[in-house]
C-alpha positions in Angstrom: 17.8 -24.1 -8.4 14.6 -22.1 -9.0 15.0 -18.5 -7.9 13.2 -17.2 -4.9 10.4 -14.7 -4.8 10.0 -12.2 -2.0 6.4 -11.0 -1.4 5.7 -7.9 0.8 2.2 -7.7 2.1 2.0 -11.5 1.7 -0.4 -11.8 4.6 -2.8 -9.2 3.2 -5.9 -9.5 1.1 -4.0 -9.8 -2.2 -0.9 -11.5 -0.8 -2.8 -14.4 0.6 -3.8 -15.3 -2.9 -0.6 -14.4 -4.7 1.6 -16.5 -2.5 0.1 -19.9 -3.2 -0.1 -19.1 -6.9 3.6 -18.6 -6.9 4.2 -21.7 -4.9 2.0 -23.7 -7.4 4.2 -22.4 -10.1 7.2 -24.1 -8.4 8.8 -20.9 -7.0 10.3 -20.8 -3.5 8.4 -18.0 -1.7 9.6 -15.8 1.1 7.1 -13.4 2.9 8.2 -10.2 4.6 6.2 -9.5 7.7 6.4 -7.1 10.6 5.4 -9.9 12.9 7.2 -13.2 13.5 5.7 -16.3 11.8 6.9 -19.9 11.8 7.9 -21.1 8.3 5.6 -24.0 7.1 4.4 -25.7 4.0 7.5 -24.6 2.1 6.8 -21.0 2.9 9.5 -18.9 4.5 8.8 -15.9 6.6 11.3 -13.2 7.4 10.6 -10.4 9.9 11.2 -6.8 8.8 9.8 -3.3 8.7 9.5 -1.4 5.5 8.9 1.9 7.3 12.0 1.6 9.5 14.0 -0.2 6.8 14.8 -3.0 9.3 15.4 -6.6 8.2 15.3 -5.8 4.5 18.8 -6.9 3.6 18.1 -10.3 5.0 14.7 -10.4 3.3 16.1 -9.7 -0.2 19.2 -11.9 0.2 19.2 -14.5 -2.6 16.0 -13.2 -4.1 15.5 -12.8 -7.8 12.0 -11.3 -7.9 10.1 -9.0 -5.4 6.4 -8.7 -5.6 5.7 -5.5 -3.6 2.1 -5.6 -2.4 2.4 -3.9 1.0 0.5 -0.6 1.0 -1.2 1.9 3.2 -3.1 5.1 3.0 0.1 7.2 3.1 3.9 6.7 3.1 4.0 4.1 0.3 6.8 6.0 -1.4 9.0 5.9 1.8 8.5 2.2 2.3 9.1 1.5 -1.4 12.3 3.6 -1.3 13.7 1.5 1.6 12.8 -1.7 -0.2 14.4 -0.5 -3.5 17.7 0.4 -1.8 17.9 -3.1 -0.2 16.9 -4.7 -3.5 19.6 -2.7 -5.5 22.3 -3.8 -3.0 21.3 -7.4 -3.4 21.1 -7.2 -7.2 17.4 -8.2 -7.4 16.4 -8.9 -11.1 12.7 -7.9 -11.1 10.5 -5.7 -8.9 6.8 -6.0 -9.5 4.5 -3.4 -7.9 0.8 -3.0 -7.5 -0.7 0.5 -7.9 -4.1 2.0 -8.5 -5.9 3.2 -11.6 -6.1 7.0 -11.6 -2.8 7.5 -9.7 -1.6 9.7 -12.5 -4.9 11.4 -13.1 -6.3 12.4 -9.7 -4.6 15.7 -8.5 -3.9 15.8 -4.8 -3.0 19.4 -4.2 -5.0 20.6 -1.2 -5.6 19.5 2.3 -9.1 18.4 1.4 -7.7 16.4 -1.5 -5.0 14.8 0.7 -7.5 13.9 3.4 -9.7 11.9 1.1 -7.4 10.9 -1.8 -3.9 10.9 -0.4 -3.7 7.2 -1.3 -3.5 8.1 -5.0 -0.6 10.6 -4.5 1.3 8.1 -2.3 0.9 5.3 -5.0 2.0 7.6 -7.8 5.1 8.7 -5.8 5.9 5.0 -5.1 5.5 4.2 -8.8 8.1 6.9 -9.5 10.5 5.4 -6.9 10.1 2.0 -8.7 10.7 3.5 -12.2 13.7 5.4 -11.0 15.2 2.6 -9.0 17.5 1.3 -11.8 16.0 -2.2 -11.2 14.1 -4.0 -13.9 10.5 -3.4 -13.0 6.8 -4.0 -13.7 3.9 -2.0 -12.4 0.2 -2.9 -12.6 -2.5 -0.4 -11.8 -5.8 -2.0 -10.7 -9.2 -0.5 -9.8 -10.7 -0.9 -6.3 -11.0 -4.6 -5.2 -14.4 -6.0 -4.5 -13.1 -7.0 -1.1 -12.1 -3.4 -0.3 -15.5 -2.1 -1.4 -17.2 -4.6 0.9 -15.2 -3.4 3.9 -16.1 0.2 3.1 -19.8 -0.6 2.9 -19.7 -2.6 6.1 -18.3 0.4 7.9 -20.7 2.9 6.2 -23.7 0.7 7.1 -23.1 1.2 10.8 -24.5 4.7 10.4 -28.3 5.2 10.4 -27.9 8.0 7.8 -25.1 7.3 5.3 -23.5 10.1 3.4 -22.7 9.1 -0.2 -20.4 11.2 -2.4 -22.4 12.4 -5.4 -21.3 11.4 -8.8 -18.6 8.9 -7.7 -18.4 5.8 -9.9 -16.4 2.7 -9.5 -15.2 -0.2 -11.7 -14.5 -2.8 -9.0 -12.3 -5.8 -9.8 -12.1 -9.2 -8.1 -9.0 -9.6 -5.9 -8.4 -13.1 -7.2 -8.2 -11.8 -10.8 -5.7 -9.2 -9.7 -3.6 -11.8 -7.8 -3.6 -14.0 -10.9 -2.3 -11.2 -13.0 0.4 -10.2 -10.4 1.6 -13.8 -10.3 1.7 -13.9 -14.0 3.8 -10.7 -14.2 6.1 -11.9 -11.4 6.8 -15.1 -13.4 7.5 -13.2 -16.6 10.0 -10.7 -17.8 10.1 -7.0 -16.6 7.6 -5.1 -18.6 7.4 -1.5 -17.2 3.9 -0.1 -16.8 1.5 -2.7 -18.1 -2.2 -2.1 -19.1 -4.6 -1.4 -16.3 -6.8 -4.1 -14.8 -10.4 -3.2 -14.1 -13.7 -5.0 -13.4 -16.3 -5.7 -16.1 -18.8 -3.0 -15.1 -19.0 0.6 -13.9 -21.4 1.4 -11.0 -22.4 4.5 -9.2 -21.4 4.4 -5.5 -25.0 4.7 -4.5 -25.8 1.7 -6.7 -23.1 -0.4 -5.1 -24.1 0.6 -1.6 -27.8 -0.1 -2.2 -27.1 -3.6 -3.6 -25.0 -4.3 -0.5 -27.8 -3.2 1.8 -30.4 -5.3 -0.1 -28.1 -8.4 0.0 -27.6 -8.1 3.7 -31.1 -7.1 4.7 -30.3 -3.7 6.0 -32.3 -0.5 5.6 -30.4 2.8 5.7 -31.1 6.3 4.5 -28.6 7.5 2.0 -27.7 11.2 1.9 -26.1 12.5 -1.3 -23.0 14.6 -0.4 -21.1 17.0 -2.7 -17.4 16.5 -2.1 -15.1 19.5 -2.6 -11.6 19.6 -4.1 -9.9 19.0 -7.4 -9.4 15.3 -6.6 -13.1 14.8 -6.0 -13.8 16.6 -9.3 -11.5 14.3 -11.1 -13.2 11.3 -9.5 -16.6 12.5 -10.7 -15.1 12.8 -14.2 -14.1 9.1 -14.0 -10.4 9.5 -13.5 -10.4 6.4 -11.3 -11.9 4.2 -14.1 -10.3 2.2 -16.8 -13.1 2.2 -19.4 -11.0 0.7 -22.1 -9.6 -2.0 -19.9 -12.5 -4.0 -18.5 -10.3 -7.1 -18.3 -11.9 -8.6 -15.2 -14.7 -11.1 -15.5 -16.3 -11.4 -12.1 -18.9 -8.8 -11.4 -19.8 -7.2 -8.1 -23.1 -9.0 -8.1 -21.3 -12.4 -8.4 -18.9 -11.5 -5.6 -21.7 -10.2 -3.3 -23.9 -13.2 -3.9 -21.0 -15.5 -2.8 -20.3 -13.4 0.3 -23.9 -13.6 1.4 -24.0 -17.3 0.7 -20.9 -17.9 2.8 -22.4 -15.9 5.7 -25.7 -17.7 5.4 -24.0 -21.1 5.3 -21.8 -20.2 8.3 -24.9 -19.1 10.3 -26.7 -22.3 9.4 -23.8 -24.5 10.5 -23.7 -22.9 14.0 
């Protein structure tokens, strides 16, 4: 019988793409969720809480591979530790984790650093939990997703005067391409820390934001802002980029054009 795969964060941006890819590959998939869902279309849901450590033994029972996608701005290492303990008890054969490019290069040492860049420290700590787990593991670091950048700009554009950190650059990658790589890794043998996955182009944050405003017909004043702290300095130096790993193919412009087309089409159909 084909071994089952447990996906944490299976209802999130990345998980919603990874899950059907695994199913298409013929693997039984189980999704861990804090909320109850009815199992359907061959997909099994199990209720559990990574933070509280509840329901995890049931979630990992009979599972060969875990794809750990659940993440948040802080506390990833605690959630991952709870998952790893349950996985070790169940004898899981492969733990696949998604992290972020720059986790090991962006210093989070001060309160200012933690307020803005605590996500990187949390991801690095979770990486270490995975590596020290005693389980066979694979970790992929990816740059920021197009989808995440879009949500950020949607929020920023609500302001009439938008503060934009000076010198920040991004190499956004398409979520579908990350999902395809995660599924590939989950179906393969444990590989440790694999090469980073990044988008095909590097952009200034102001460049990305202006293109979003143009595409959506908005006019906003942008105010350059110098961000303090060691983490921000590392960001300005490009610590969040993977300049030698532009493996992604879909550009921000392609993604944005498709989003605008979808919205226009939806508006025309109403």
